[in-house]
Backbone as a printed PyTorch tensor [residue, N CA C, xyz], in Angstrom:
tensor([[[ -9.2940, -23.8720, -11.5430],
         [ -8.0840, -24.9520, -11.1470],
         [ -8.4300, -26.2830, -11.7620]],

        [[ -7.5560, -26.7770, -11.3330],
         [ -7.9140, -28.5560, -11.8690],
         [ -8.2330, -29.3420, -10.6800]],

        [[ -8.7180, -30.2860, -10.5930],
         [ -8.8760, -30.8020,  -9.4190],
         [ -7.2900, -31.8140,  -9.4520]],

        [[ -7.7260, -32.5160,  -8.2030],
         [ -6.6810, -33.3390,  -8.2640],
         [ -6.4970, -34.8710,  -8.5600]],

        [[ -8.1430, -35.4790,  -9.5610],
         [ -8.1020, -36.2780, -10.0960],
         [ -7.4070, -35.9120, -11.6670]],

        [[ -7.7910, -34.6240, -12.0550],
         [ -7.3220, -34.5810, -13.5860],
         [ -5.9720, -34.1780, -13.5890]],

        [[ -5.1340, -34.3690, -12.3820],
         [ -3.3010, -33.3690, -12.5930],
         [ -2.9330, -35.0380, -12.7640]],

        [[ -1.8460, -34.9960, -13.5690],
         [ -0.5160, -35.9500, -13.4990],
         [  0.8570, -35.3730, -12.7750]],

        [[  0.6040, -36.5880, -11.9200],
         [  1.6520, -36.0320, -10.3950],
         [  2.7710, -36.9360, -10.4190]],

        [[  2.4060, -38.0670, -11.1590],
         [  4.0000, -39.2290, -10.8410],
         [  5.0420, -39.3440, -12.5430]],

        [[  6.4860, -39.3080, -11.6850],
         [  6.9130, -38.8860, -12.9880],
         [  6.8330, -39.7740, -13.7880]],

        [[  6.6240, -41.5320, -13.6280],
         [  6.3010, -42.2270, -14.6560],
         [  5.1840, -42.1430, -15.5960]],

        [[  3.5720, -41.2440, -14.9830],
         [  3.0310, -40.9840, -16.0590],
         [  3.2350, -39.9200, -17.2750]],

        [[  4.0950, -38.8990, -16.6240],
         [  4.9870, -37.6760, -17.7820],
         [  6.0340, -38.5560, -18.5220]],

        [[  6.6540, -39.6660, -18.0230],
         [  7.8770, -40.0450, -19.2660],
         [  6.7180, -41.1830, -19.7450]],

        [[  5.8440, -42.1180, -19.3410],
         [  4.5360, -42.6340, -20.6910],
         [  4.4640, -41.9580, -21.5360]],

        [[  3.4300, -40.3650, -20.9610],
         [  2.8330, -39.7790, -22.0620],
         [  3.8060, -39.2500, -22.6430]],

        [[  5.0460, -38.3350, -22.8610],
         [  5.8910, -37.9720, -23.1040],
         [  6.8400, -39.0670, -24.5960]],

        [[  6.8210, -40.6970, -24.0380],
         [  7.2970, -41.2760, -25.3600],
         [  6.5400, -42.3360, -25.7910]],

        [[  5.2370, -42.1310, -24.8360],
         [  4.7830, -42.9550, -25.8490],
         [  3.2310, -42.4400, -26.8330]],

        [[  3.0300, -41.0350, -26.6050],
         [  2.1160, -40.4210, -26.5210],
         [  2.2700, -39.4280, -28.3860]],

        [[  1.4990, -39.1040, -29.1010],
         [  1.9230, -38.2510, -29.9340],
         [  1.8610, -37.0090, -29.4860]],

        [[  3.1340, -36.2100, -30.8550],
         [  3.7120, -35.0070, -29.6690],
         [  3.2750, -33.6000, -31.1520]],

        [[  2.5800, -32.7240, -30.7470],
         [  2.6740, -31.6820, -31.5650],
         [  3.3200, -30.4700, -30.8110]],

        [[  3.7450, -29.5520, -31.9020],
         [  4.6120, -28.2490, -31.2410],
         [  4.0390, -27.2230, -32.0280]],

        [[  4.0550, -26.0890, -31.4720],
         [  3.8460, -24.5430, -31.6400],
         [  4.9330, -23.7230, -31.6610]],

        [[  5.0520, -22.4730, -32.2400],
         [  6.2090, -21.6090, -30.9940],
         [  6.2290, -21.5380, -29.8980]],

        [[  4.7710, -21.4910, -28.8750],
         [  5.0640, -21.6890, -27.8300],
         [  5.1340, -23.0510, -26.7460]],

        [[  4.3960, -23.8400, -27.1760],
         [  3.7840, -24.9850, -26.4470],
         [  4.5120, -26.4200, -27.1310]],

        [[  4.4400, -27.3090, -26.4080],
         [  4.5840, -28.9780, -26.8620],
         [  3.5420, -29.3940, -26.4380]],

        [[  2.1440, -30.1420, -27.0670],
         [  1.9710, -30.9820, -26.2940],
         [  1.9160, -32.2810, -26.6460]],

        [[  2.0170, -33.4520, -25.4340],
         [  2.2260, -34.3700, -25.6490],
         [  0.5890, -35.3130, -25.5850]],

        [[  0.1980, -36.0600, -25.9270],
         [ -1.0210, -36.7110, -25.8240],
         [ -1.1450, -38.0950, -25.7550]],

        [[ -1.5550, -39.1070, -24.8710],
         [ -1.5030, -40.0890, -25.1350],
         [ -2.7010, -41.0800, -24.6320]],

        [[ -3.2760, -41.8240, -25.2380],
         [ -4.7100, -42.8050, -24.8340],
         [ -4.2100, -44.2710, -24.7890]],

        [[ -3.8010, -44.2360, -23.0230],
         [ -3.7770, -46.1050, -23.3360],
         [ -4.6020, -46.6790, -23.5590]],

        [[ -4.5740, -47.8360, -24.6480],
         [ -5.6760, -49.1930, -24.3660],
         [ -6.2960, -49.4540, -23.3350]],

        [[ -7.7270, -49.2870, -23.1610],
         [ -8.5440, -49.5830, -21.8400],
         [ -8.4890, -48.7530, -21.2130]],

        [[ -8.0290, -47.7430, -21.1610],
         [ -8.1990, -46.6680, -20.2660],
         [ -9.4500, -45.9880, -19.9610]],

        [[ -9.5210, -46.1550, -18.5420],
         [-10.5920, -45.3600, -17.5560],
         [ -9.9370, -44.5000, -17.1010]],

        [[-11.5730, -44.1560, -16.4590],
         [-11.0030, -42.6560, -15.1470],
         [-11.0760, -41.4360, -15.7630]],

        [[-10.7590, -40.1180, -15.1770],
         [-10.7460, -38.2550, -15.9000],
         [ -9.7640, -38.7200, -16.7780]],

        [[ -9.3290, -37.7020, -17.2920],
         [ -8.3840, -37.4890, -18.7520],
         [ -7.4790, -36.4820, -16.9570]],

        [[ -6.0790, -36.9660, -17.3280],
         [ -5.3220, -36.0530, -17.1230],
         [ -4.4540, -35.0080, -17.3770]],

        [[ -3.8580, -34.0160, -17.0080],
         [ -3.2710, -33.5620, -17.4720],
         [ -2.0720, -32.9670, -16.5770]],

        [[ -0.7240, -32.7400, -17.4480],
         [  0.0840, -31.7630, -16.7060],
         [  1.0710, -31.1380, -17.0800]],

        [[  2.1890, -30.3590, -16.7380],
         [  2.8210, -29.3780, -17.2530],
         [  3.6710, -29.4820, -16.9640]],

        [[  5.4090, -29.4080, -17.9610],
         [  6.4890, -29.2940, -17.6170],
         [  6.8830, -27.6540, -17.9460]],

        [[  7.4070, -26.8540, -16.9340],
         [  8.0340, -25.2100, -17.4890],
         [  9.3590, -25.0610, -17.1530]],

        [[ 10.0160, -25.5920, -17.6100],
         [ 11.7470, -25.5710, -17.1780],
         [ 11.9660, -23.7110, -16.9420]],

        [[ 12.8530, -24.1380, -16.0520],
         [ 13.7770, -23.1490, -15.7600],
         [ 14.4500, -22.0390, -16.9760]],

        [[ 14.4450, -22.1670, -18.2880],
         [ 14.5260, -22.0060, -19.5000],
         [ 13.5550, -20.6540, -19.9060]],

        [[ 12.2420, -21.2340, -19.1580],
         [ 11.0520, -19.8190, -19.3730],
         [ 11.1740, -18.8570, -18.7960]],

        [[ 12.1330, -19.5360, -17.6710],
         [ 12.4440, -18.0870, -16.8800],
         [ 12.3770, -18.4780, -15.2540]],

        [[ 12.4050, -17.0900, -14.1530],
         [ 12.5860, -17.3150, -12.8130],
         [ 11.2340, -18.2450, -12.4340]],

        [[ 11.1460, -18.2530, -11.1490],
         [  9.8760, -18.6120, -10.2620],
         [  8.7030, -18.4090, -10.6100]],

        [[  8.8400, -17.5680, -10.6140],
         [  7.6190, -16.2170, -10.5210],
         [  7.0090, -16.2050, -12.0700]],

        [[  7.9560, -16.1570, -12.7660],
         [  7.5880, -16.3410, -14.6340],
         [  7.0970, -17.4560, -14.5020]],

        [[  7.5320, -18.6800, -14.1610],
         [  7.4550, -20.2160, -14.1860],
         [  5.8960, -20.5050, -14.0340]],

        [[  5.7680, -20.2750, -12.4840],
         [  4.1000, -19.9640, -11.9180],
         [  3.0770, -19.5880, -12.7380]],

        [[  3.4280, -18.1850, -13.1550],
         [  2.8180, -17.5220, -13.8220],
         [  1.9330, -18.3040, -15.6010]],

        [[  3.0070, -18.8720, -15.7360],
         [  2.8420, -19.3080, -17.3100],
         [  1.8220, -20.8110, -17.0030]],

        [[  2.3120, -21.5290, -15.8570],
         [  1.9880, -22.5020, -15.1590],
         [  0.2160, -22.3280, -14.9510]],

        [[  0.3930, -21.1360, -14.1420],
         [ -1.8300, -20.8700, -13.7810],
         [ -2.0890, -20.5780, -15.0740]],

        [[ -1.9920, -19.9920, -16.1310],
         [ -2.5380, -19.6260, -17.3280],
         [ -2.2780, -20.6910, -18.6640]],

        [[ -1.5050, -21.4860, -18.1650],
         [ -2.0730, -22.6490, -18.7550],
         [ -2.9620, -24.1900, -18.0160]],

        [[ -2.5880, -24.1940, -17.1180],
         [ -4.0340, -24.9640, -16.4160],
         [ -5.4380, -24.1030, -16.2880]],

        [[ -5.5020, -22.8110, -16.1440],
         [ -7.0300, -22.3520, -16.7940],
         [ -7.2270, -22.3270, -18.3990]],

        [[ -6.6100, -22.6570, -18.7790],
         [ -6.9860, -22.7190, -20.3860],
         [ -7.3520, -24.2920, -20.4780]],

        [[ -6.7550, -25.4720, -20.0080],
         [ -6.6610, -26.7750, -19.6140],
         [ -8.1770, -27.1170, -18.8630]],

        [[ -8.2820, -26.0380, -18.2390],
         [ -9.6000, -26.4440, -17.8860],
         [-11.2770, -26.5920, -18.8770]],

        [[-10.8450, -25.4480, -19.3320],
         [-11.9480, -25.4770, -20.3670],
         [-11.7550, -26.6620, -21.6040]],

        [[-10.5920, -27.2840, -21.5830],
         [-10.1310, -28.2620, -22.5640],
         [-10.5130, -29.6910, -21.8260]],

        [[-10.8680, -29.6240, -20.6910],
         [-10.6770, -30.9350, -20.1380],
         [-12.2180, -31.9750, -20.7440]],

        [[-13.2390, -31.2650, -21.1250],
         [-15.0190, -31.7410, -21.6250],
         [-14.7750, -32.3130, -22.6120]],

        [[-13.3270, -32.0890, -23.4660],
         [-13.3020, -32.6100, -25.1470],
         [-12.3420, -33.9410, -24.6050]],

        [[-11.0960, -34.1920, -23.6250],
         [-10.8310, -34.9650, -23.5600],
         [-11.3650, -36.3740, -23.2720]],

        [[-10.9060, -37.7780, -24.0190],
         [-11.4480, -38.8080, -23.8550],
         [-10.9520, -39.6440, -22.2300]],

        [[-11.8780, -40.3390, -22.2150],
         [-11.5400, -41.1110, -20.7540],
         [-10.5400, -41.1580, -20.5140]],

        [[ -9.6960, -41.5120, -19.1300],
         [ -8.4150, -41.9730, -19.7970],
         [ -7.2930, -41.6720, -20.0010]],

        [[ -7.6470, -40.6930, -20.9410],
         [ -6.5350, -39.8540, -21.4760],
         [ -5.4870, -38.9390, -20.7960]],

        [[ -4.1430, -39.2360, -21.0360],
         [ -3.3130, -38.2990, -20.8750],
         [ -2.5490, -37.6980, -21.5570]],

        [[ -2.0710, -35.7410, -20.9050],
         [ -1.5400, -35.2870, -21.7450],
         [ -0.6830, -33.9050, -21.4420]],

        [[  0.4430, -34.1410, -21.7770],
         [  1.3300, -33.6590, -20.8070],
         [  1.6840, -31.7610, -22.3160]],

        [[  1.6140, -30.7120, -21.2060],
         [  2.0530, -29.6120, -21.6310],
         [  3.4720, -28.9220, -21.5130]],

        [[  4.3270, -28.8400, -22.1290],
         [  5.4840, -28.2190, -22.2070],
         [  5.6610, -27.1510, -22.8600]],

        [[  5.8980, -26.1160, -21.6430],
         [  5.8670, -24.6270, -22.1190],
         [  7.4280, -24.3490, -22.8740]],

        [[  7.5060, -23.6370, -24.0100],
         [  8.9920, -23.2220, -24.3200],
         [  9.0240, -21.5970, -23.8600]],

        [[ 10.9080, -21.2990, -24.0880],
         [ 10.7720, -20.2840, -23.3570],
         [ 10.3780, -19.2730, -24.2040]],

        [[  9.8170, -18.9310, -25.3500],
         [  9.1690, -17.8270, -25.7400],
         [  7.8860, -17.3990, -25.1580]],

        [[  6.7580, -18.8750, -24.4560],
         [  5.8590, -18.1220, -24.0640],
         [  5.8440, -17.3410, -22.8020]],

        [[  7.0540, -17.4330, -21.7940],
         [  7.3500, -15.8420, -20.5460],
         [  6.6660, -14.4850, -21.1470]],

        [[  7.1700, -14.5990, -22.7620],
         [  6.6070, -12.9580, -22.8670],
         [  5.4940, -12.9450, -23.8840]],

        [[  4.7550, -14.1080, -24.0780],
         [  3.1420, -14.3970, -24.4950],
         [  2.3550, -13.6900, -23.8530]],

        [[  1.3440, -12.8500, -24.3320],
         [ -0.1140, -12.3130, -23.4340],
         [ -0.8790, -13.8510, -23.1780]],

        [[ -1.1390, -13.7470, -22.3290],
         [ -2.2470, -14.8620, -22.0780],
         [ -3.2410, -15.2320, -23.1390]],

        [[ -3.7630, -14.4050, -23.7770],
         [ -4.5440, -14.8600, -24.9740],
         [ -4.1540, -15.3140, -25.9050]],

        [[ -2.8450, -15.3960, -26.2500],
         [ -2.3450, -15.8080, -27.3900],
         [ -1.5070, -16.8900, -26.6580]],

        [[ -1.5390, -17.9540, -25.4770],
         [ -1.0650, -19.0730, -24.8060],
         [ -2.0940, -19.3540, -24.9650]],

        [[ -3.6260, -19.3750, -24.3370],
         [ -4.5810, -19.8870, -24.6600],
         [ -4.4620, -20.2150, -26.2330]],

        [[ -4.8810, -19.4320, -27.1250],
         [ -5.3740, -19.8620, -28.3490],
         [ -4.2290, -21.0300, -28.5560]],

        [[ -2.8530, -20.7840, -28.5330],
         [ -2.0650, -21.9320, -28.6600],
         [ -2.6480, -23.0920, -28.3470]],

        [[ -2.7220, -22.8350, -27.0620],
         [ -2.6070, -24.2440, -26.3430],
         [ -4.0230, -24.6110, -26.6910]],

        [[ -5.0890, -24.2640, -27.2230],
         [ -6.0850, -25.1470, -27.9760],
         [ -5.6110, -25.5120, -29.4200]],

        [[ -5.1860, -25.0790, -29.5430],
         [ -4.6040, -25.3920, -30.8960],
         [ -3.5620, -26.5360, -31.2550]],

        [[ -2.6930, -26.4850, -30.1820],
         [ -1.6820, -27.5620, -29.9590],
         [ -2.6820, -28.8420, -29.5420]],

        [[ -3.5430, -28.5410, -28.4670],
         [ -4.2560, -29.4870, -27.7940],
         [ -4.5320, -30.4920, -28.8960]],

        [[ -5.2200, -29.6600, -30.2650],
         [ -6.1250, -30.2250, -31.2750],
         [ -5.3080, -30.9380, -32.3430]],

        [[ -3.9570, -30.8140, -32.4070],
         [ -3.2100, -31.1190, -33.3130],
         [ -2.9230, -32.1830, -32.8310]],

        [[ -2.6770, -32.4900, -31.7350],
         [ -1.7570, -33.7110, -30.9280],
         [ -3.1890, -34.7740, -30.9940]],

        [[ -4.3810, -34.9340, -30.8630],
         [ -5.5550, -35.5330, -30.7860],
         [ -5.8730, -35.6240, -32.5730]],

        [[ -5.4360, -35.0990, -32.9810],
         [ -5.6240, -35.5570, -34.5410],
         [ -4.7780, -36.3780, -34.8850]],

        [[ -3.2280, -36.6280, -34.5820],
         [ -2.6130, -36.9140, -34.6410],
         [ -2.6930, -38.6810, -33.9060]],

        [[ -3.0580, -38.1970, -32.7090],
         [ -2.8270, -39.2470, -32.3000],
         [ -4.4170, -40.6180, -32.9790]],

        [[ -5.3430, -39.8380, -33.9010],
         [ -6.3470, -40.4570, -34.4710],
         [ -5.8820, -40.9160, -35.5440]],

        [[ -4.7910, -40.3380, -36.1310],
         [ -4.3710, -40.9910, -36.9760],
         [ -3.6450, -42.5420, -36.8820]],

        [[ -2.6070, -42.5250, -35.8720],
         [ -1.9390, -43.5130, -35.4060],
         [ -2.3850, -45.1660, -35.5890]]])
């Protein structure tokens, strides 16, 4: 479980991250990563799982699986960074192991893109 200090909650933070951050996509997930200049504090992660993924039960299952995967990735994120993970409709049928491996891969790709900016 992500602690409250590691969760993106405000709409403005989601918007800023998706508009200003670097983006990486794969078949199940899209990651938006943003490191504001002079950022301090803990890294924060947010999730976007739309109704296109499925009903409420399916969306919450996908979100729980993503949250568990991000718990492992948090120590690798720089302080003050923001990460938004968007689940694509195919994520609903993916097994948890595939979702976890793609999460690691897409986050690594977004971090690499941000490093080249």
